[in-house]
N, C-alpha and C positions, 0 to 999 in steps of 0.2 A: 305293917308293910311299909314301903318305901315312900308313901305319899302319892304313889301313881293310882289312878283308879284302875281296878281289875275287873273284868266281866268273867263269869263262868257261864258256859253254855255247852250244849251237846256239839260233839264233832261230827263233821261230814265224812263221808268215805275218803275223801281226798286228805282231811286231816288226820284221821285215823292212820292213813299211810304214812304220814309224817311222823306220827308218834312211833309207829313201827320202826321208820328210819332213825329215830333217836335212840330205840332200842338197840338197833345195829351198832350205832355209834358207841353205845355203852358197853359193847361186846356180847350182847345177850344172844346174837345169832338167831334172829327170828326167822320165819319162813318168807319164801318170796311172794306168797300169795295170801298172806295172813289176814289182810285187812278186810277183805270181802267176807270170808268165813267168820271173822271175829264180830263184825257188824251184824251178821244174821243172828248171832246169839242173843243180842238185845241192842236194837238201833239206837235206844236211848241212854245206853250204857257206857259211853266213852265221852268223858268231860274234858273241856280244856280251859286253863285260864288265860285270858287275852289282856294284854295292855296295848292300847292304841291299835287295836285289831291284829296284833301279832301274838300267836300262841307263845306262852311263856312256860307253861307246865301242862301236863296231861296225866289222865289215869283211866283205866277201865274200871267200871263199877258195874258188873253184870248181874242182873237179877234174873235168876231162872225160875222164880216162883217159890218163895219160902226159903231159898238158899242163894246167897250171892257170892261172887268172888272179886277180889281186888287184884289188879296187876297193872302192868305198864306205867306204873308211878314214877314219873320222870319230870325234873325241871330242866329247862335249858341251861346249860353250864354257865353262860355268861349272866343268868338271872338268879343264881341260887343265893341264899341267905337273906332274902327279901321277903319271905312270907307266902310267896306266890304258890310254892309246893304244898304248904300247909293248907292254903285256901282250897286248892283242888282236891286235897285228901279229904278235908271236911265235907265238901260238897259230895264226893263220892260215897263216904260212909253214911251221910244223912239220907240218900235215896236207898240204902239198904238198912235202914233203922230197924225194921221189923223182921229181918231175917237173920238166920245164922250165916255168918261171913267167913270164908276161907281165904287165905293167901299162902304163897309159898316164899318163905322169907330166908335170906342169906344169913349166916352166922352173925355177921356185923350189925345186923338190924333187928335181932330177934329180941334184945331187950327192950328195945323201943316199942316194938309190936306188944310185947308183954304189958308194957306200962299203959297200952290202949286197951286192954282186955282181951288179948289174944292169948290162946293156951296151945303149946305144941302138942301135936298129935302124933306124928312120926317124922322121921328123917327120910330123905330122898337122896340118891346118889347118881350123878351122871356118868355113864359107862359109854365109851366110844370104841368102835372098832367095826369088825364084820364077822358074820357067822355063816360058814358054807351050808348049803342046802345039800341034803342027802336024799335025792328023789323028791317027788311031789306027792304028799298024802292024798288019798282019795277024798274028795269032798272040799278040797282046798282051792278057793278060786277068788276072782274080782267080786267085789261086792255090786250086785246089779240092783236096778232101781225098785224091782218088786220085792226086794228084801229089806227095805227101809223100814217098815213097820215092825217086823220081828227084830230087826237089828236095834231099833229103839227100845223095844222091851228089854232085849238083852242088855244093852248099855245101862239101862235104869238099874240094873242090879249092883252095879259098880260105880255109878255116878250119883250124886245126892238128888238130882231132879231130872226130869225129862228135858231134853234139848233137841227137839225134832228139827228146827229151823237150822240150828248150828251143824247137826249131823249131816243133813242133805248137802249142805256145802263142803262139809270136811271131807266126807268120803268121795266127793266128786272130782274128776280130773281138773288140773294136773296132778292131784294128789294121788297117792297109791294106796289103794284100800283093798286088803284081802280078808276073807272070811272062811273059817272052817265050819262046815255043816255036816251034822251026822244024822242018824236015824231019829234021834230025839230033838233035833233042831240045831240052831246055833250053838257052837262049842267054843267059838272064840273069834276075834277079829283084831286087825291091827291097821294103822294108817301110817304112811311114811310121806312126808313133805320136804320139798327141796328147800334148804335154807342158804343164808350167805355162804356157809362153809357146810358142805356135806349134806346130810339128810337127817331130820329128826324123826323118831318112830313115837308115835302116841296118838290116840290111846294103843296099849296092848292089853286087852282084856281076854281072859280065857278060863275054862274050867278046870285045868289042870297044867302043870308045867311042860308036859310033853306037847300039848296043843300050842302053848305060848312059844316054845322052842322053835317048832315047825313053822309057825306063822313068821317069826322074826327072821329065821333063814330064808324064807320064801321073799319077804320084803327086802333083805339084803341083796338077794340075787336080782332085784329090779332096780337097785339103787347103784349108780355108777359112781361110788365114792363112800367115804366113811360115814357110818350112822352114829347117832347119839341116841340114848334112851335114859330117861329119868326113873329108876327103879326104887320102889319103897323098900326101907330097911328091912321089912318083914320077909322079903323074898331072899333069904339067904342062900338057898341051894340055886336059885335061878342066877344070882349074882356070881356065885362060885363057878357055875357053868361058863358064864360069860367070860371070867378072869381066865379060866382055863383055856378058852378059846382064843385068847390073846386081846381081848377088850382091856382098856385102861380105865381106871376110876377116877373121875375127876371131882369137881366142885360139889358140895352139898348144899341143900336147902332144907327147911323144915316146913312141913304142912302144918299151919296153925289155924284155929277157929275162934271166933268170938261167938258164944253162943253153944248151945249143945252140939257135940260133935255128930255129923250124920251117920245114919245107920246104912252102911254099904257093906257089900261082901269083898274085904279087903284081901282075902286070900286069892282072888281071881285078879288083882291089879298087878300086872307084871311091869306096866310102863304107864305113867300118868299122861293124860292128854296133852296138856300145855301147862308150863308154868305160868302162863299169863292169864289163863281162863279157868283153870282147874282141871 
């Protein structure tokens, strides 16, 4: 580093908010209320590098218990090239040393992540637009608190670890959380959150494409603006449906893992939760 003393420590809620603001400045379009839900996922999982009590770099290094996720890896623009980003990266990876670690990497950084032991699992594409709702299917409604235990079990089919504290915050207002319930239980759910530009949908988990489409349309009806959703490349028919409805396809990322890839039901992942926390 440049000879200045650097301290690495856990971020406060306000400092997580600053890191999210940096993400907005980078053009990542985070949610307006991300910081509180992000911290709930792992209160010790957000680290910053500080020089003279000023944060110069940050990272999310969230430990879900046997599975970790890296995101929000940002060095302040005026402090780049001095080793501060690498210092906070090393600290974030160190706290996940015994876990499989995931991240979503943009194409320009994927070779760098490969050199650090990450292996691509699949690509994800950003789709932006709106889907018109054609009626309201029976059993589709808002996520109520009494559904949280069952929702957590359903979520675990598609996410590599249980995340009850995060979900409790993520499905709460002002986010918009909808669930489809049938005779056999939960068939799908989705969450929309307002961002700097439009709304992001995620997760969108469902047992079939019809349920996923109905949930997405219902979420769009409740979002007064353009929606964005990150769709795994394996959902080709769903992606085609979005394109036919007028969605545009934007940038791509690659989900990458260091360690064994988690065993989840990929067929039911129609939209990833977030690019920051997995």
